[in-house]
N, C-alpha and C positions, 0 to 999 in steps of 0.2 A: 713297622711302626706300631707301638703298643696303643691299645684302645683306652681312651680316657674313662676312668671309673666314674659312674654317675652316683651322685650323692643326693639323698632326699631328706627333707626335714620331717619332724614329727607330724606337722599338720597335713602334709601331703600323704604320708603313710595312713593317717586316720581317714582321709578322704577315700583312699583306695579300699581300706577295710570296710568302710560304710557302704561302698558300692557292692561289695560281696555280701555283707551281713544284712543290710537294710534295703537295698535296691534290687535284690534277687538275681544279681549277675553271678556267673560262675567265675572261678579263678582263671581258667584258660581264656574265657572271653575277655576279661579285663586285661590280662597279660598280652594277648594278641593285639588288642586295640591300642594299648598304651606303651607297647614295647618293653614290658617288664619281664623279669624272670619269675617263673612259677614258684621256685624254691623260696625266694625272698618274700613274695606276696603271702605264701602259706605261713611263713614264719611270722609275718606281721599279724595275720589273722589269729594264729595261736597265741601270740603275745597279748593281743586285745582280749581274747576269750579268757585268758588266765587272769588278766587284771580285772575284768568285769565280774569274774566269779569269786574274787577275793583272795586268789592264790598269791598274787604279787601286786605291788602298787597300792593304790588307794581305792580300788574297786570294792564293791560290796555285793554279797549274794542277792539274788532276786527274792522279793517277798512272795508269799503264797499267792497274793492277788495278782502280782505281775506275772507269775508263772501261769496262772489261769488265763490271763488276758493273752499271753503269747501262745498258749495252746489253742485258744479259740481263733486267734489270727492265723495260725498254721492250718487249722481245719478249714477255715474260710478260703484260704489261698488254695488248698488242695481241691476243694469243691469247685472253685472257679477254674482251676487248670483242667480238671476233669470235664467240666462243661465246655470249655474251649476246645478240648480234644474231640469231643463228640460233634461239635459244630463243624470243625474242620473235616472230620471223617465223612459226615453227611454231605458236606459241600463238595466232596470229590465225586459224589454220585451224580449221574446225569438227571436233570429234573424230570425227564420223561421215562426214566428207567422203570421197568416192570417190577424190579425188586422193591422200590419205594411203594408202589401201588399195592403190592401184596402185603407189605408190612402195615400199611394203613388199614387194609381190610381186616387183618388179624387183630389189630388193636382197637377196632371200633367199639368193642364191648367196654373198654376202659375210658374212652374219650370220644367226643363228637368228631365226625369226619372233618368239619371245618377247622377245628383246632389242630388236628393232625396234619392237614394239608398245609396250614400256616407254619407249623413246626418244621416240616420237611421241605418247605419252599416250593410247593407245587400248587397249581390251581385246582379248585374243586371241580370245575368243568372238565379239566383234563383227567382227573381221577375217575369221575363218573363215566366219562367217555371210554376210558380204558376198561372199566368194568363191563360196559356194554359191548366191548369188542370192536370199537370204532377206530382204535389206534393200532397201527402195526408195531411189532416189536422193534425197538431201535437197533440200527446196525452198529456193529463194533467199529469204533473210530479211535485208534491209538493216539493220533495227533490231538483229537479233542480231549482225551484223557490227560495228556501231557499239558495241554493248554489250561485246563481247569486246575490241575495240580499247581502249576506255576502261578496262576492268578490267585488261588487261595493262599499259597505260601507268601505272596506279596502283601497279604492283608487285604485282598480284593481292591488293590489300588493301581496296578499296572494297566497302562493303555496299550494300544496296538503296537507302538514302536518298541517299548520295553519287552513286551511279550514276544515280538519277533526276534529281538536280540537274545532273549533267554532261550527260545527254541533253537536258535542257531548254535548257541553254546552246547546244546544237547545233540547237535548233529542233524537237526530237522530244519530243512531249508523251505521257507514259505515266504511269499511276498507279504508286504504289509496289508494290502487290501484283502488277501485271502485270510489273514489273521483277523481282520475286522469282520469278515463274513462269518467266521467261526464264532467270534465273540457274540455277534448279534444272534446267531442261531442258538447258542447255548446260554443266552441271557447273561453274559459276563459284562456287567456295566458298573464301573467305579461310581460310587455315590459320594459327592462332595457338597459341602455347603459352607458359605462364608459367614464369618462373624467379625466384629471389630471392637476393640477397646483401645483407647489412646493410652500409651505408656511412656511417651517422651515428654519430659518437662524441660523445654528450652528457654523458658522465661526465668532467667536467673542472671546474676551478675558475676558468675565464675568465669575464669579464663577460657577462651575458645581457641582451638588450634586450627591452622589452615588445612585445606583439603589437599594434603600431600599425595594421597593415593590417586585421586583424580580419575576414578573409575578404571584403573588398570587392574582388572580382576583376574588376570592370567599371568602371574609371575612364572619365571622359568625354573624355579627351584623351590624346595620346601623352606619354610621359616624365613621367607623374604617379606611377606605381607600377610597379616591376619585381619579378619573383620570380626567385630563384636556387636552384640545388640541384646535387647531384652524383649521378651514377649510374655503373654499371660496364658494361663491354663485355667479353665473353669472346673471347679469341683462342687459337690453339694455342701461342702464346708467352707466355701469361699474361694477367692482367687488364689492361685499359686503362680509365682513369677519365676521365669526361667531366663538366666543369663548364659549366653553361649559365646564361644570363641571358635572361629573357623580359620584353618589354613587355606588361603585362596588357591594355592598351588594344586591341591588335591581335593578341595572341598570337604576335607575331613574335619569333624568337630573334635578339637583337641582339648577343650576345657569347657566345663559347664557347672552351674550351681543353681539350686532351687530354694525358694523361701516364700512364705506367705506375705511378704512385703518387699519393698524395693529400696533398701538402704544402699549406700555406696559399698558396703561390705559384700553385697551380692555379686557385683561385677568384679570386685577385687579378688574374691574367692575363685571365680571362673578363670580369671587371668592368671592367678598364681598356680592353679592346676595345670594350665597350658604350659606355663614356663617350666614347672617342675618336670612335666612329661617330655617336652621337646628340647629344653635347654638351648634356646636360640642364642645366636651371637648378637652383640650390640648392633644397633642400626635397623633392626626389624621394625617395620611400620605396623602399628596397631590402629586400625580405622574404626570409628564408631560414629553415632549421631551426636547431637549436641546436648544430650540429656544431662541433667544435673549430676547423675551418678558418675558419668564418664568425665565430667569436668571437675569433679571433687578433688580435694587435696589428697585424699587417701589413694585414689586411682592414679593421680599424677605421680605420687611418691613411688608406687610400685613400678611404673614405667621408668622413672628416673633411676631407681635402684639397679635396674638391669640394662640401662642404656637403650631403651626402646623409644621409638619415635611416635609421638601422638599425631593422629590425623582425624579430622572431623568432617562430616558432610556439611554441605551448604545449608543454610536455613530453609526449612520447609521442603527439602529436596530428597525424597525417599529413594530416588534412583541412584544417588551416590553410595548407597549401601544396599543395592538391589539383591546381591547374592545372599546376604543374611535374611532379607525379607522373603526370598524364595525358599530358603531352608525352613523358616518358621511356617510358611504356607504348606510345604510338603509334610512337615511334622503333623500339622493339624488335619490336613486332608487324609493322610495315610494312617493316622493313629488316633489323635485326640478326638476328632469329631465322630469317630466310630465307637467311642467308649463313653461311658457315663461314670466318671470317677466319684466314688463315695466320699473320699477324703484326700488330704494332701499326700499321705503315705502311699496310697494306691497309685496316685498320679505320678509321684516321683519314681516308683518302681517301674511303671510301664514306660515312662519317657526315657529312663536310663536304658531299658531293654531296647527301645527303638533306636537310640543313638548307637549303642555298642553292638547289639545283636542284629540290627538290620541296616541302618543308614551307613555306618562306617565300613561294614564288612560284607554286606550282602547286596544292598540296593544298587541297581545298575544306573549310572549317571550318564546322561546323554553327552554332557560336556567332557567326559573322560572316555569317550569312545565306548560307552556302555560297559564300564568296569566299576567295581566298588573302589572307594578311596584308598583303602589299605592295599588292595592288590595293585592299584595304579602306582602308589608310592614304591612298592617293592619292585615293580617292573622298571620304573624310571631310575631307581637307585643304581641299576646296573649300567646306565648310560651316562656319558659325560654331561655336565651341566654348565650353564653360563655362570660367570663369577662377578658380573657387574650389573647394577641396576636391578629393578624389580620386574622388568618386563623383558 
């Protein structure tokens, strides 16, 4: 049986190119996450670059001022990446390691001990005690080194359950309470904080759909039920809003869009990205809250065009879309609240990296037996699936 050839419109190709050119993602990352061929994506990028440089199409060359701005942006990005690499490298060192204390002692001519201790994440009392010979040299602990490496690679967000699963994947068998003891000993504590901004406007006279999904968050096949929602991201230049679409089968984010405001086009763009990537059959349920963006004529038109079924949460009931709420909370705990975004562009780049580079392809999901969504879908694709209903 021949495989159906996928066709993509110009707007979807432009979205994919912007993920590579503006959001800092690599072509292999985008292709792996969206199931696209690298040859096609590289061709789209080359076509875009040709048009914007004035070779073909209506693109025009960059002005000297634009070139200077882009050069400065590239230098700032390189410095930020270098700084992040240094932080991760020092994070892999044990806080009580003699190497850090020796380095502080060597650099005391250039900076105060208090500042150096804060930079390397050690206490001043520990440093001075080590200098007086009160501390014994730390014993080598391969498990602790692996634990710290996994914790750092997760963005310092994994708790004991996920770290236990990650160690198990490396062939290291440890109980959860032993992992908790090691985390406490080496001061591996995820730091989270909560904030809230109201983003749902349900006080409108637009049509409201019934709650067809009815909290059936575990369909037995992909592209049976999607969930959609909007959240906010704080930057120093103002709010940035993120609309996302999740396939409930694998918890994979299959479409997203970001903008400094919340028009209906924001949610339509995220939905169209998901449709272009997954190409679902008619009858797919798309569940959201009662926000005016999801009840808008534009959003309903996209659903109708592709034969998708609209479902909405009951009034004032956040539990009806709890899976999306949980994704947004994970995004903020594991990435957004640990950053201080200078502008919208920086936030968009980092959030796209979180979705494609971590959440979809690396992060261990407890609801998926501690597998990433992409790996879960590939494994389940080899097994027979149910053909009726969403559950």
